[in-house]
Structure formats: structure tokens, C-alpha cells
MILUMDREN-258520 format. One record per residue: x, y negated, z negated of N, C-alpha, C, CB in turn. Coordinates in steps of 0.001 Angstrom, whole numbers, padded with zeros to 6 digits, always signed. Glycine has a CB too. Example, Ala and Ser with C-alpha at 12.3 -4.5 7.8 and 13.67 -1.06 7.14 Angstrom:
+013190+005690-007800+012300+004500-007800+013200+003300-007800+011308+004473-009046;+012850+002250-007080+013670+001060-007140+012900-000030-007870+014084+000598-005725;
***
This chain:
+021528-171229-252041+021876-172209-250457+023591-171349-250656+021827-174854-250604;+024185-171620-249158+025589-171499-248995+026482-172088-249267+025867-171420-248210;+027951-171481-249990+028701-173019-250147+029293-173505-249261+029645-173189-251035;+029603-174391-248892+030326-174909-248034+031798-174995-247605+030026-175711-248186;+032900-174345-246854+034467-174309-247572+034619-175505-246000+035744-172142-247734;+035843-175895-246750+036142-177256-245524+037914-177155-245348+035565-179319-246344;+038492-177726-244683+039995-177130-244620+041080-179023-244458+040138-175666-242638;+041804-178684-244905+042807-179155-244692+042538-180460-246115+042969-179515-242966;+041670-180182-247174+041311-181163-247962+042292-182204-249140+040380-180459-248552;+042058-183465-248738+042826-184111-249854+042577-183934-251601+042624-185519-249530;+043435-183289-252468+043181-183476-253607+043526-184644-254522+043526-182587-253971;+043663-186080-254051+043413-187177-254540+042921-187797-255074+043373-187527-254304;+041591-187816-254461+040440-188117-255696+040482-187069-256835+038809-188059-255085;+040517-185621-256732+040473-184950-257785+041412-184523-259202+040233-184186-257239;+042199-185366-258510+043232-185474-260353+043689-186983-260525+045183-184331-260427;+043732-186883-261545+044118-188251-262049+044642-188856-261836+044402-188499-262732;+046302-188222-261707+047269-188271-261342+047385-189175-260443+047589-187329-261115;+046145-189210-259256+046133-189741-257588+047478-188980-256696+046414-191768-257533;+047442-187635-257209+048553-187161-256365+047803-186789-255378+049501-186085-256868;+048828-187008-254003+048305-186502-252774+048518-185432-251770+048363-187252-252231;+048063-184901-252529+048251-183217-251735+046953-182175-251200+049017-182164-252961;+047451-181871-250538+046157-181157-249717+046146-179295-250326+046574-181294-247521;+044698-179395-249368+044367-177789-250162+043992-177240-248547+042616-177658-251730;+044421-176262-248947+044183-175006-247362+042748-175255-247100+044401-172869-247688;+041714-174991-248387+040284-174485-248616+040163-175100-249500+039880-173144-248818;+038846-175494-249851+037853-176595-250861+036756-176481-250431+038091-178176-250898;+036123-176110-251782+034580-175870-251885+034414-176561-253197+034017-174191-251879;+032764-176595-253120+032491-177075-254335+030588-177019-254528+033270-178694-254379;+031311-175520-255656+030149-174786-255293+028690-175338-256789+030800-172750-255276;+027887-175474-256687+027346-175629-257988+026365-174972-258849+026993-176545-257965;+026268-174081-259179+025833-172827-260140+026893-171475-259738+023961-172354-259786;+025922-170589-260370+026273-168813-260801+027259-168609-259123+024150-167324-260975;+025426-168530-258628+025255-167964-257645+026655-168157-256337+023860-168472-257353;+026683-169512-256114+027742-170111-255568+029136-170536-255401+027512-170562-255571;+029258-169592-257627+030258-169784-257710+031060-168223-257046+030390-170311-259116;+030176-167462-257714+030141-165594-257027+030464-165524-255117+027896-164738-257318;+030159-166515-254542+029565-166110-253469+031388-166579-252690+027766-167036-253014;+031727-168228-253251+032998-168515-252854+034344-167128-253238+033249-170024-253673;+034185-166871-254294+035627-166268-254923+035786-165353-253987+035694-165575-256500;+034147-164290-253538+033717-162624-253560+034627-163025-251857+031334-161876-253710;+033809-164076-251084+034750-164803-249522+035740-164802-249876+034600-166311-248863;+036569-165174-250654+038219-165564-250679+038990-164063-250876+038673-166775-252204;+038223-163393-251642+039028-162099-251887+038708-161064-251015+038852-161560-253224;+037940-161477-250348+037639-160414-248760+038589-160843-247950+036055-160599-247782;+039569-162031-247884+040000-163074-246281+041618-162493-248054+038836-165937-245541;+041271-162216-249025+042533-162174-249168+043465-163499-249724+042870-161764-247950;+042146-164476-250488+043097-166468-250591+043320-165781-251926+041926-168698-250566;+044247-166634-252523+044385-166758-253606+043044-168206-254090+046067-166930-253747;+042743-168342-255132+041769-168925-256106+042591-170198-257195+041123-167483-257072;+042420-171147-256649+042215-172563-257976+041232-173269-258002+043155-173744-257989;+041379-172955-260010+040044-173848-259851+040153-174874-260320+038888-173446-260362;+039459-175767-260126+039619-177924-260363+038802-177771-261383+038850-179441-258933;+038538-178924-262345+037003-179076-262785+037259-180597-262651+036395-178395-264490;+037684-181336-264071+037673-183169-263773+039707-183485-262861+037487-184398-266271;+040051-182453-262899+041545-182675-262657+042681-183730-264125+041442-183670-260955;+042241-183941-264857+043095-184598-266050+043581-183876-266611+042601-185303-266970;+044036-182839-266619+045417-182026-267368+046279-181072-266026+044682-180622-268878;+046459-181633-264973+047396-180957-264081+047755-182183-263187+046745-179608-263248;+048792-181609-262670+050038-181911-261625+050520-181502-260889+050864-182063-261812;+050147-181447-259748+050172-181199-258384+051562-181370-257661+049195-182059-257798;+052273-180393-257317+053546-180619-256908+053534-180609-255532+054460-179728-257426;+052548-180148-255281+053150-179529-253715+051353-179394-252600+054185-177218-254123;+051413-179135-251193+049909-178241-251106+049488-177566-251555+049551-177682-250442;+048137-176815-251590+048207-175709-252346+047010-174867-250884+047580-176003-254372;+048012-173488-250877+047681-172861-249877+047172-171959-250817+048637-172514-248813;+045688-172293-251127+044861-171468-252039+043500-171885-251073+044884-171964-253935;+042073-171230-251743+040762-171889-251966+041130-172421-253320+039367-170893-251909;+040654-173943-253443+040601-174851-254164+039178-174936-254216+041350-175918-253796;+038819-174416-255299+036921-174423-256251+037275-175393-257085+036185-172783-257415;+036508-176660-256586+035596-177376-257806+034621-177502-258287+035494-178151-257901;+034089-176687-259864+032789-176555-260193+032283-178268-260265+032658-175596-261678;+031808-178135-259604+030830-178974-259502+028969-178625-260334+030894-179055-257884;+029176-177529-261430+027622-177364-261496+027320-179069-262771+027091-175206-262418;+026106-178520-262728+025196-179796-263428+024589-179501-264846+023831-180175-262451;+023361-179745-266189+022708-179923-266429+023237-179189-268291+021754-179638-265335;+022723-180015-268805+022262-180087-270579+021450-179878-271102+022201-180938-271214;+021307-178567-271914+020226-178009-272133+020382-177909-273911+020094-176607-271182;+018733-177914-275100+019163-177845-275955+018762-176049-276625+018756-179145-276544;+019403-175892-277194+019134-174247-277436+018182-174200-278440+020451-173315-277934;+018546-174536-279865+017866-174742-280527+018392-176067-281596+017580-173516-280914;+017170-176490-282109+017087-177862-283446+016303-177286-284348+016292-179520-283062;+016873-177122-285643+015684-176775-286520+015776-177795-287540+015686-175272-287155;+016181-178348-287308+015559-180554-287644+017099-180335-288145+013686-181443-289465;+018303-180137-288238+019403-180211-289181+020299-179638-288244+019268-179469-290631;+020856-178039-287882+022108-177924-286626+020784-177845-285400+023512-176036-286721;+021642-178185-285063+021682-178150-283058+022422-177562-282659+021984-179304-282133;+021560-176498-281600+023226-175894-280819+022517-176547-279039+023634-173148-280954;+023424-177090-278328+023341-177422-277330+024589-177378-276116+022878-178418-277660;+024057-176895-275555+024906-175809-274134+024803-176921-272836+023701-173863-273543;+025808-177242-272139+026126-178097-271006+026643-176694-269948+027479-179486-271453;+026614-177376-268641+027088-176804-267903+028385-177093-267479+026390-176764-267202;+029585-176292-266831+031265-176642-266510+031155-177766-266499+032071-176202-265211;+030312-177890-265102+031153-178910-264221+029829-180107-264575+031522-178336-262156;+030231-180745-265761+029253-182100-265900+030758-182667-266839+027189-181906-266982;+030669-183957-266593+031873-184662-267220+031646-184504-268461+032111-186102-266923;+033285-185027-269382+033177-184579-270754+032507-186014-271476+034814-184039-271407;+033090-186913-271079+032706-188547-272172+030983-188810-271814+033928-190511-271405;+030820-188334-270430+028965-188951-270598+028182-187970-270925+028120-189557-269174;+028924-186821-271307+028003-186096-271737+028202-186178-273636+028196-184572-270914;+029175-186543-273914+029154-187010-275476+028197-187893-276288+030243-187658-275675;+027825-188711-275133+027627-189655-274713+026414-189731-274540+028246-189874-273909;+025653-188268-274380+024534-188017-274411+024315-187208-275452+024154-187636-273370;+024553-186530-275838+024748-186034-277198+024666-186767-278947+025989-185619-276965;+025064-188336-278576+025422-189036-278867+023473-190154-279515+026604-189294-277652;+022987-190550-277712+021729-190518-277815+020927-190143-277697+021423-190838-277677;+020816-188498-278307+019826-188612-278893+019929-187667-280473+018781-188243-277833;+020932-188521-280538+021310-188600-282388+021841-187053-282782+019552-188996-283591;+022428-186492-282186+023430-185333-282540+024371-185577-282700+023648-184441-281876;+025307-185705-284338+026732-185580-284755+027506-184680-284446+026883-185551-285850;+028731-184825-284315+030157-183863-284236+030921-183866-283358+030062-182621-284234;+030262-184805-282107+031544-184987-281208+031888-186756-280442+031241-183741-279825;+031585-187260-281724+032031-188609-281508+033604-189030-281776+031170-189415-282368;+034088-188217-282416+036021-187860-282513+036476-187653-281005+036547-186046-283521;+035632-186918-279835+035901-186316-278747+035456-187346-277892+035343-185001-278586;+035299-188392-278126+034270-189436-276637+036054-190011-276375+032382-191423-277363;+035718-190482-274992+036334-190620-273926+037337-189912-273460+036619-191536-273908;+037893-188804-273542+039307-187893-273021+037980-188219-271420+039878-185476-274025;+039403-187663-271039+039000-187228-269097+038364-185978-269108+040533-186935-267855;+037874-185649-268105+037763-184074-267934+036342-183620-267669+038269-183302-269255;+036122-182361-267804+034459-182200-267770+035000-181172-269334+033388-181161-265859;+033392-180291-268979+032565-179953-270413+033459-178057-270268+029999-180109-270217;+033544-177386-269094+034418-176496-268442+035693-176908-268974+034344-176523-266912;+036340-177508-268384+038123-177541-269039+037693-177514-269828+039342-178558-269004;+037824-178341-271317+037849-178584-273292+037755-177159-273443+036251-179604-274339;+037622-176280-273608+037848-174916-274342+039084-174424-273946+036782-173826-274056;+039435-174679-272764+040523-174578-272370+041478-174509-272786+040665-175041-271909;+042008-175727-273643+043431-176639-273841+042393-176665-275560+043890-178687-272452;+041565-176467-275716+040618-176850-277505+041245-178120-277384+041090-175794-279427;+040356-178969-276433+040806-180391-276790+040593-181030-277796+040475-181161-276106;+041480-181707-278342+041392-182290-279234+041680-183807-279618+041844-181632-279709;+041365-184774-280746+040950-186032-281069+041113-186477-282349+039770-186167-280787;+041591-187522-283170+041390-188181-284286+041222-186811-285065+040177-189315-284275;+041352-185914-285402+041172-184961-286199+039944-183994-286310+041346-185501-287173;+039774-183528-284906+038973-183039-284513+038981-182251-283197+038318-183804-284630;+038583-181180-283520+038917-180190-281849+037596-179624-281267+040037-178535-282087;+037957-178604-280276+036401-178161-279631+036762-176709-280816+036173-177756-277212;+037403-176417-281425+037268-174911-281865+035707-175784-283295+039515-173871-282781;+036074-176658-283837+035046-177223-284989+034418-177378-284527+035058-178158-285779;+033420-177248-283472+032228-178178-283162+031358-176964-282284+032717-179816-282146;+032483-175295-282388+031921-174516-280950+030961-173545-280832+032881-173833-280316;+029783-173301-280404+029696-172767-280829+029077-171158-279442+029151-173557-281932;+030350-171593-279003+029861-170202-277920+029979-170565-276194+027893-169782-278245;+030497-169519-275639+030485-170351-273938+030109-168709-273116+032707-171346-273222;+030090-169221-271551+029683-167786-270851+030619-168006-269811+027985-167480-270286;+031486-166899-269829+032408-167281-268852+032569-165339-268041+034131-168203-269816;+033264-166439-266257+032686-165444-265415+034376-164738-265176+031652-166170-263848;+034233-163217-265099+035309-162177-265413+036112-162481-264020+034697-160401-265668;+037023-163069-263729+037588-162218-261784+037593-161597-261512+038475-161987-261028;+038372-160223-262612+038738-158936-262552+038148-158496-261809+038723-158264-263457;+036341-158714-263312+035279-157534-262365+034574-157806-261939+034615-156591-262709;+033808-159451-262332+032892-160237-261919+031982-160019-262612+032598-160213-260777;+032036-159527-264024+031007-159265-264896+031357-161105-266193+031366-157166-265741;+029998-161100-266784+029907-162127-267201+030410-161471-268262+028787-162887-267130;+030864-162421-269821+030859-162022-270777+030645-163561-271313+031954-161080-271085;+029823-163014-273019+029850-164373-273964+031041-164234-275426+027985-164587-274657;+031621-165202-274692+032830-165945-276002+032041-166077-277353+033459-167848-275580;+032606-165724-278539+032320-166380-279773+033770-167251-280533+031710-165111-280763;+033820-168051-280899+034950-168399-281864+035856-167717-282066+034678-168589-282937;+035716-166468-282539+036312-165925-282347+037507-165443-281504+035792-165719-282484;+036743-164738-280554+037017-164103-279177+037899-165319-278569+035493-163696-278202;+036965-167226-278877+038491-167388-278281+039339-167530-278055+038872-167499-278018;+040019-166869-279660+041636-167469-280102+042355-169232-280173+042595-166737-278905;+041689-169845-280593+041944-171151-280455+042872-171237-281112+041079-172020-280715;+043754-172640-280871+045237-172650-281306+045685-173657-280999+046094-171733-280850;+046694-174650-281380+046869-176050-280671+046813-176348-279371+047937-176529-280895;+045905-176454-278639+046193-177281-277084+045868-175370-276481+048555-178387-276692;+045517-175352-276954+045857-173255-276802+043850-172815-276786+047156-172121-279264;+044369-171727-275888+043400-170782-276005+043605-169334-275216+042206-171460-275568;+042334-168356-275824+042614-167397-274678+042113-167750-273070+041910-166066-275119;+041942-168631-272634+041975-168412-271228+042822-169406-270427+040620-168429-270735;+043491-170234-270912+045275-170868-271036+046283-169591-271049+045646-171859-272801;+045535-168980-271842+046947-167894-272220+046719-166317-270744+046590-166965-274674;+045605-166843-270448+045564-165801-269728+045090-166664-267974+044369-164584-270577;+046034-167282-267550+045199-168058-265829+044818-167538-265172+045749-168719-264782;+044133-167377-264444+043257-166992-263474+042000-166031-263386+043962-166626-262761;+042125-165822-264917+041086-164674-264928+039681-165032-265309+041512-163607-265885;+039567-165964-266509+038418-166298-266623+037921-167618-266628+038121-165803-267471;+036595-167560-265572+036162-169405-264724+035103-169605-265783+035251-169555-262581;+035128-170780-267121+034254-170994-267771+032796-171832-266950+034966-171632-268830;+031747-170973-266610+030568-171280-266432+029444-172384-267316+030234-170134-266409;+029070-172575-269065+028395-173109-269347+028838-173111-271346+027151-172552-268565;+029624-174260-271630+029996-173956-273393+028918-174434-273814+031356-174722-274254;+028692-173309-275580+027474-174605-276429+028096-174856-277533+025738-174114-276963;+027762-175572-277910+028203-176512-279160+027272-176632-280557+028281-178019-278574;+027777-176944-281346+026846-176675-282695+027364-178594-283455+027666-174665-284011;+026142-179130-283188+025721-180162-283731+025232-180541-284860+025187-180422-283228;+025022-181331-284731+024061-182124-286559+023290-183149-286073+025248-183114-288078;+022009-183386-287367+021430-184704-286771+022060-185420-287899+019645-184904-286547;+022768-184675-289205+022946-185507-290152+024903-185858-289750+022378-184668-291818;+025637-186391-289726+027264-187384-289604+027446-187000-291027+027294-189519-289233;+028829-185877-290745+030064-185740-291704+030993-186702-291084+030752-184177-291818;+031219-187609-291119+032726-188460-290893+034041-187755-290509+033155-189161-292243;+035011-187342-289645+036533-187178-289515+036381-188808-289456+037352-186140-288043;+037161-189301-290529+037737-190303-290408+039699-190721-291300+036453-191085-290860;+040277-189073-290835+041458-188994-291390+042355-189764-291031+041877-187996-291327;+042459-189700-289268+043243-190990-288782+043096-192591-289094+043080-190959-287494;+044430-193001-289336+044785-194551-290032+043583-195184-289396+046467-195445-289556;+044257-195381-287974+043127-196237-286704+042238-196313-286906+042809-195892-285481;+041313-194987-286581+040026-195107-286623+039517-195808-287773+039508-193946-286514;+040057-195017-289507+039473-196542-290303+039135-197686-290422+039750-196906-290778;+041432-197889-289859+041385-199033-289675+040040-200167-289253+042246-198936-288934;+039755-199977-287738+039331-200706-286655+037844-200343-287427+039794-200187-284902;+037101-199420-287841+035674-200041-288749+036290-200215-289879+034213-199033-289023;+037077-200722-291135+036440-201877-291893+036895-202730-291137+036719-202151-293356;+037904-203459-290033+037626-204946-289294+036483-204877-288977+038390-205387-288044;+035439-204165-288303+034037-204361-288132+033533-204610-289578+033323-203105-287398;+033730-204442-291073+033077-204512-291997+032015-202877-291720+032412-206113-292008;+032371-202426-291254+031549-200740-290799+031973-199760-292248+032536-199729-288870;+031147-200504-293384+031316-199263-294623+030856-197972-294048+030313-199532-296097;+030162-197996-293820+029274-196578-293677+028564-196620-291996+027762-196559-295113;+029763-196094-291111+029656-196133-289781+028823-194891-289648+031012-196188-289002;+027523-195504-288175+026963-194172-287892+028305-193578-286761+025141-194327-287107;+027687-192775-286146+028103-191548-284878+028436-192610-284089+026811-190331-284090;+027599-192698-283589+028139-193997-282492+029186-195425-282504+026958-194636-282204;+028809-195529-284134+029798-197046-284611+031112-196324-284084+029915-197629-286743;+031696-194683-284018+032812-194112-284465+033012-193953-283488+032971-193187-285283;+032298-193522-282081+032838-193366-280583+033031-194069-280445+032414-193023-279568;+032115-195272-280770+032989-197140-280098+034601-197182-280510+032150-199018-281226;+034277-197420-281991+035504-197420-281973+036312-196993-281480+035768-197307-282534;+036821-195471-281508+037712-194541-281107+037879-194829-279095+036969-192851-281726;+036409-195479-279011+036883-195765-277408+037613-196940-277368+035667-195963-276318;+037151-197982-278467+037642-198894-277583+039864-198843-278541+036237-200859-277759;+040035-197724-278920+040803-198273-279472+041877-196993-278441+040576-198469-281260;+041066-195974-278148+041981-195340-276788+042142-196625-275394+040879-193669-276025;+041353-197022-275023+041546-197918-273545+042292-199113-273881+040049-198461-272779;+042861-199069-275395+044281-199898-275784+045583-199260-275148+044546-199893-277507;+045432-197582-276158+046878-197347-275808+046453-196680-274676+047910-196535-276842;+045832-196633-273639+045823-195182-272722+045111-195756-271446+044818-193673-273496;+045982-196053-270597+045405-196734-269060+044268-195782-268877+046618-196678-267513;+043676-196480-267907+042473-195633-267516+042972-194775-266244+041088-196621-267135;+043023-194187-265813+042671-193017-264182+042537-194163-262862+040555-191875-264294;+041737-194268-263525+041167-195034-261997+041912-196237-261887+039417-195519-261920;+042623-196655-262223+043927-197958-262572+045209-197563-261932+044379-198165-264390;+045764-196676-262833+047044-196468-262683+046603-194519-263385+048264-197889-263724;+047093-194250-262627+047308-192506-263023+048470-191909-263741+047395-191659-261754;+047624-191166-264475+048156-190640-265480+047577-189227-265909+048075-191578-266435;+047287-188488-266302+046672-187421-267163+046324-187620-269273+047924-186125-266800;+047227-189307-269271+046537-189293-270563+048005-188543-271336+044794-188275-270565;+047949-187943-272500+049114-187733-273167+049785-186392-272605+048824-187697-274678;+051380-186506-271863+052069-185457-271500+052292-184541-271737+052679-185500-271397;+052757-184598-273144+054043-183603-273864+052811-182850-275053+055813-184852-274909;+052962-181952-275838+051914-181618-276267+053346-181952-277916+050949-179882-275544;+052600-181994-278871+053227-183048-280831+053725-181628-281153+051495-183963-282596;+055461-181020-280602+055745-179848-281120+055812-179825-282668+056919-179430-280535;+055660-178372-282633+055392-177874-284176+056539-177288-284088+054068-176889-284674;+057537-177885-285476+058863-177158-285777+058854-177233-287843+060509-178304-284777;+059670-176328-287839+060307-175861-289422+060267-177405-290280+062348-175116-289297;+060196-177177-291680+060703-178806-292159+062015-178533-292240+060130-179537-293713;+063402-177782-292410+064037-178234-292165+064471-179240-290804+064379-177505-292505;+063867-178453-289883+064381-179314-288709+063910-180800-288996+063767-178764-287206;+062717-180574-289521+062299-182581-289816+063353-182818-290570+060650-183229-290865;+064080-182335-292055+065076-182728-292870+066133-183142-292076+065449-181764-293765;+066494-182753-291093+067530-182407-290123+067423-184315-289367+066945-180662-288851;+066359-184163-289010+066265-185501-287786+066064-186105-288865+065049-185733-286382;+065387-186306-290304+064840-188262-290842+066475-188023-291875+062392-188661-292377;+067252-187411-291853+068662-187493-292301+069155-188638-291254+069546-185931-292205;+068830-188142-290573+069610-189693-289289+068444-190766-288736+070380-188870-287317;+066858-190262-289127+066067-191037-288684+064942-190990-289580+065834-190799-287419;+065365-191887-290196+064119-191914-291923+062749-192031-291521+064277-193536-293184;+062831-192522-290115+061094-193363-290675+060661-192223-289173+060705-196118-290439;+061155-190907-289175+060352-190203-288116+059455-189918-288347+060652-189295-287626;+058135-190054-287565+056846-189538-287785+056262-188246-287667+056229-190105-287179;+056197-187178-288917+055575-185785-289041+054498-185655-289954+056536-184812-289445;+053935-184627-289556+052814-184234-290253+052595-182219-291158+051684-184598-288893;+052230-182554-292162+052918-180899-292519+051330-180715-292451+054064-180363-294364;+052237-179237-292140+051326-178269-291128+051211-177000-292660+052483-177524-289116;+050059-175703-292150+050671-174889-293137+052120-173937-293236+049735-174143-293297;+052597-173054-293813+053673-172253-293859+054641-172488-293386+053547-171350-293541;+055111-173909-294075+056271-174528-294454+056367-175499-292614+057757-173090-295042;+055446-175273-291856+055935-176111-290262+055572-177728-290678+054704-175495-288493;+055565-178575-289607+055412-179812-289504+054954-179798-288357+056400-180595-289735;+054572-180486-287639+053855-181354-286693+054281-182203-286560+052815-181679-286798;+055215-182753-285531+056521-183952-285176+055075-184455-283755+058932-182979-284350;+055595-186214-284470+054808-186760-283100+055526-187510-281676+053828-187891-283665;+055321-186236-280334+056366-186297-279646+056624-188019-279563+056132-185454-278261;+055455-188624-279209+055545-189983-279236+056799-190632-279392+054806-190391-280127;+056514-190396-280789+057468-191224-281293+059117-190737-281245+056997-191447-282672;+059501-189597-281109+060508-188925-279930+060981-189342-278645+060035-187891-279525;+060156-189628-278005+060434-190533-276473+060259-191896-276870+059260-190219-275074;+060171-192571-277571+059993-193480-277573+061391-193908-278421+058687-193675-277901;+061992-193077-279500+063223-193341-279827+064175-193622-278909+063601-192499-280456;+064002-192309-278109+065107-192076-277427+065328-192867-276287+065146-190871-277117;+064109-193942-276203+064564-194709-275152+063791-195164-273631+065644-194021-274911;+062482-194021-273565+061846-193576-272424+060783-194590-272459+061394-192056-272409;+060496-195812-273638+059300-196342-273457+059138-197229-271949+059081-197198-274737;+058293-197515-270874+058618-198409-270226+059175-197971-268789+059416-199093-271008;+059898-196990-269308+061058-196855-268118+060386-196001-266743+062564-195844-268816;+060480-196820-265950+060262-196393-264378+061724-196351-262883+059014-197702-263925;+061716-195254-262455+061590-194773-261074+061464-194839-259883+061199-194451-260972;+060830-195902-259533+060392-195453-258344+058476-195958-259027+061009-193423-257929;+057597-194869-258586+056145-195107-258444+056492-193980-260469+054944-194168-256363;+057231-193593-260311+056926-192109-261346+057328-193078-262580+058187-190282-261093;+057039-193386-264292+057460-194016-265297+056486-193298-266621+057320-195656-264970;+057341-194145-267450+056416-193869-269134+056068-195189-269061+057362-193380-270896;+054541-195213-270124+053817-196220-270066+054615-196989-270722+052564-196125-270471;+054441-198086-270541+055030-198979-271504+054453-199462-272716+055316-199965-270929;+053186-198927-273100+052438-199136-274461+052441-197673-274914+050796-199845-274351;+052418-196720-274301+051667-195342-274885+053461-194712-273884+049251-194727-274042;+054373-194098-274905+055291-193634-274576+054646-191705-274622+056544-194315-275572;+054071-191479-274688+053747-190265-274913+052946-189527-273291+052753-190386-276344;+052418-191157-272570+051507-191254-271515+053545-191345-270309+049900-193152-271731;+052840-190609-269170+053662-190743-267823+052532-191316-267047+054352-189251-267116;+053072-192325-266167+052420-192689-264916+052869-192721-263645+052054-193690-264999;+051801-193320-262782+051760-192657-260882+051503-194047-260684+050260-191248-260041;+052157-195184-260677+052889-196219-260215+051569-196685-258784+054758-195590-259731;+051552-195742-257970+051359-195625-257070+051260-194408-255519+051836-196340-257268;+052936-194249-255735+052542-193380-254830+053892-191631-254719+052454-194568-253291;+054127-192613-256391+054725-191009-256996+054486-189399-256187+053871-190772-258561;+055558-188657-255941+054697-187254-255630+054548-186693-256903+055430-186094-254605;+053963-185441-257472+054191-184625-258460+055248-184481-258185+053536-183595-258687;+056075-183937-257370+058021-183331-257718+058284-184789-258918+059703-183505-255521;+057746-185732-258148+058772-186897-259176+057965-186385-260222+058773-188945-258953;+057110-186912-260628+056363-186727-262089+057258-185294-262500+054279-186455-261975;+057661-183996-262531+057557-183027-262656+058657-183708-263056+057179-182003-261930;+059991-183924-262353+061269-184056-262848+061555-185250-263433+062140-183840-261946;+060306-186739-263483+060628-187516-264881+060712-186677-265897+059622-188533-265321;+059516-185385-266279+059499-184917-266923+059994-184057-267855+059153-184921-266641;+060972-183019-267274+062222-182687-266890+063373-183152-267629+062348-183042-265711;+063176-184900-267412+064393-185701-268031+063941-185695-269523+064630-187379-267369;+063047-186092-269177+062392-186287-270800+062977-184769-271616+060177-186354-270768;+062399-184615-271308+062595-183196-272475+063829-182840-272613+061912-181759-272083;+065024-182112-271248+066035-182469-271766+067206-183342-272158+066159-182077-271577;+066077-184625-272736+066769-186050-272846+066637-185557-274861+065529-187946-271909;+064595-185012-275071+064126-184807-276861+065650-183411-276678+061557-183907-277413;+065517-182452-276616+066104-181719-276731+067436-182303-277835+066228-181276-275431;+068434-182114-276488+070169-183303-276826+070044-183940-277758+070701-184600-275783;+068819-185004-278432+068472-185549-279184+068450-185239-280665+067681-185735-278740;+067577-184498-280018+066973-184257-281602+066890-182742-281808+065305-184943-281867;+067143-181788-280581+067210-180102-281222+065441-179984-281143+068082-179866-283371;+064722-180570-279761+063724-180641-280213+062580-180030-279187+063658-181910-280622;+062077-179184-278257+061713-178195-277305+060199-178984-277099+061768-176410-277915;+060183-180189-276236+058684-180882-275865+058473-179728-274597+058707-182962-275247;+056755-179435-274494+055963-178362-274280+055016-179448-273044+055117-177616-275920;+054940-178994-272057+053573-180194-271298+051962-179890-271667+053543-180032-269298;+051745-180867-271445+050097-180458-271655+049568-180089-270742+049184-181367-272041;+050018-180864-269043+049280-180572-267669+049408-179319-267549+049775-181238-266392;+049006-178379-266552+049367-177202-265828+049731-178007-264458+048097-175962-265739;+051040-177238-264159+051489-177651-263306+051475-176290-261971+052749-178265-263895;+050458-177511-261037+050444-176390-259679+051696-176863-258246+048449-176499-258868;
***
């Protein structure tokens, strides 16, 4: 079936910040054939193409003079199951959290720590999405992507994705790869990741000494709902800044003036700083200018109170970046992609 194009479509429903900009052209392909058709038609007309999934990692600052391709493919299948290990494949357009809950409902463990993350399956490897001690790379079994330069399909294993902290080969080559479906290595046996104190504490409060994967998911969902605003109620893209990785010397310099600095040692004498702590120490928590602001409970989350433009949200982010650099000598990097 031919994919239908629309003109001058508002992207407000397709980004979690709720920014109201227009796409010159817009389409929603549901399978590989429709995706290829849309890309070929855009190429023939000399139109640039921007691909969008759940819009949860996106800041739109102006109208998009391009074809915006909203991946709407659906489907989940079990590729293999030997009674212990399970490989599950999901189409790129599958909403992430419902997919996680589906795996848990089937008795498959592995994705429970990644519960309630907004977005789609196809977007998850782009950022190497992670939460509460687990990243996509830890449960990754492969993916199929379309090379937009050659039109060929390519299979990616773990090594080929070159995953890093909120990074991947797909993010480093914007516009080249269109992820079609992703495979996950799950298990019938739970290997709990409870290194993050709040999760362990929540389970202890519930008297849950030997939690199931679903119980871990439920605990994480309750924590996330307390910490992070629902995009359906208050526009946001979750954590707006990456936790910066700096040298041990940098941390000691900060600690000399701020003994309470929150930092996590990594390999090679590097340390991950809590960006939210830096922002809160600088006094930005709860800040608001017009409808652009910093969440009152979570300083790592920028929010749109209603009518803020993408340019206003970006300006606020830049003010925060400049202030943190001046105060602490630390450069903060945005997580959302800027259009």
C-alpha cells in the first residue's frame, strides 16, 4: 500500500516537549516497503528527510523544511527460546514501555530496569538508552537497519554498534542509518541489577527481599513517576543533559569547594558527575522564565509549561550550560537532538 504524504503538519503531537512547529511534509510508513517508498520519493524530489520515533529525545526549534518520516511499524516476535535464553525482536515503531511490559508478561527478564522510558524501540539503540544500572548494550542481540546512502539492509551486532555512554554509531552518523527492528537477549532467569540505592530502598520498604522482574519494574516505575513529570501533563524530554565524564583532578578541584559533590568513579581515572547536582547547586532548580523552566523536583529536567517555543527552551539550556561551565569548569552536553 502506498504511504500517504500530508503537508504542513503540526509536530506538536509527535514530540514530548509539545513544541508546535510544522513539517513541510509528513508521512507514517508502517513497514520496510513504505519506508523505502517514502525515502525514494523524497530523494527524487530533492527533499531532505528527518526521521522521528516517539519524539522523546527531540527539541524542535523551528518549522521543518523536509519530509518528516514518523516510523509507525509494529510487531514483536520471539526469534529463539531454549528454555533459558530468549531472543526477542521488535519493530522500530513499537512504543518502548509497552514492549518492556510485554516481555515481563511473557516471563522474560532483562528489560525491567529500563521501564517507563519514553520513546520507541528503534530510538533506544541510537542513544544506548540506560537507567538504574542497565543500558541497551547489556541486553542487545542485534538490529536491522537501512543504509540511506545505498538503500541496502545491514545487520549490526554489538561490536558494530560501538555503543558508548548515551552514544552509538547511529548517533555519530546522523541521517545515514534508519533502524528497522531490534533484537534483545533476554532470559527466563532473573539476574537483578539493584546497585542503585533508591531501587533497593523502595523494594526494602515493600518488604521485597527477593523481587521478581515485574516487582523491580514496578518499583522503578513508581520512582520515575515521583521524580519525572509525565510528558502528557507537562512537556519534557526526560533528562536534558548527560552526566559529564571528567578527570579525577577536576572532581577534587570541585570537591575542595563543594564537599558534597555527587560523583561515580569510572575506569581510567575518570569520574562521572551528576549533572542534576551541578544544576541544583547553581540554583536553577525550579527556575522559570515564561513557559520555559527547570522542573521543581528534578533539576535535570527542562519543562515546557505550555506555550514555550523550542528556541526559548534551547536558550534556557544554553544559559544553564554557560553557568555550569563558569562555576565548575564543566561542560554539559544536551541529550535531546536539536532540530
